[in-house]
C-alpha positions in Angstrom: -15.0 74.1 54.1 -13.3 76.2 51.4 -12.1 73.1 49.7 -15.6 71.7 49.4 -16.9 75.0 48.0 -14.0 75.2 45.5 -14.8 71.6 44.5 -18.5 72.4 44.0 -17.6 75.4 41.9 -15.1 73.4 39.8 -17.8 70.7 39.2 -20.4 73.4 38.3 -18.0 74.7 35.7 -16.4 71.4 34.4 -19.6 69.2 34.2 -21.6 71.3 31.8 -18.5 71.8 29.6 -17.8 68.1 29.6 -21.4 67.3 28.7 -21.4 69.9 25.9 -18.2 68.6 24.5 -19.5 65.0 24.5 -22.7 66.1 22.8 -20.7 68.1 20.2 -18.4 65.2 19.4 -21.4 62.8 19.2 -23.2 65.1 16.8 -20.0 65.5 14.7 -19.6 61.7 14.5 -23.2 61.4 13.3 -22.6 64.0 10.6 -19.4 62.2 9.5 -21.4 58.9 9.3 -24.1 60.6 7.2 -21.5 62.1 4.9 -19.9 58.7 4.5 -23.2 57.0 3.8 -23.9 59.6 1.2 -20.6 58.9 -0.5 -21.1 55.2 -0.4 -24.6 55.6 -1.9 -23.2 57.7 -4.7 -20.5 55.2 -5.5 -23.0 52.3 -5.5 -25.2 54.3 -7.9 -22.3 55.0 -10.2 -21.3 51.3 -10.2 -24.9 50.3 -11.0 -25.0 52.8 -13.9 -21.8 51.4 -15.2 -23.1 47.9 -15.1 -26.3 48.9 -16.9 -24.3 50.7 -19.6 -22.1 47.6 -20.2 -25.2 45.5 -20.4 -26.8 47.9 -23.0 -23.6 47.8 -25.0 -23.5 44.0 -24.9 -27.1 43.9 -26.0 -26.5 46.3 -28.8 -23.4 44.4 -30.0 -25.5 41.1 -29.9 -28.3 42.7 -31.9 -25.8 44.0 -34.5 -24.2 40.6 -34.8 -27.6 39.0 -35.3 -28.5 41.5 -38.0 -25.2 40.8 -39.7 -25.8 37.1 -39.5 -29.3 37.3 -40.9 -28.1 39.6 -43.7 -25.5 37.0 -44.8 -28.0 34.2 -44.9 -29.6 33.6 -48.3 
């Protein structure tokens, strides 16, 4: 009888702790995933800005070349 009571008391203490620990780790995993997604989004935005800047530079160089070409023509 004492073994059964001790087992019930142990379960009453361990079960909530295990559930809380699991919930805590799941919440932390979700936070890490959100942080990772935020970093990925920032990197993608930086890459996109870099691509746009290179495109603008190429367009500017092309326009300057066209102006120089037109200037040389009689």
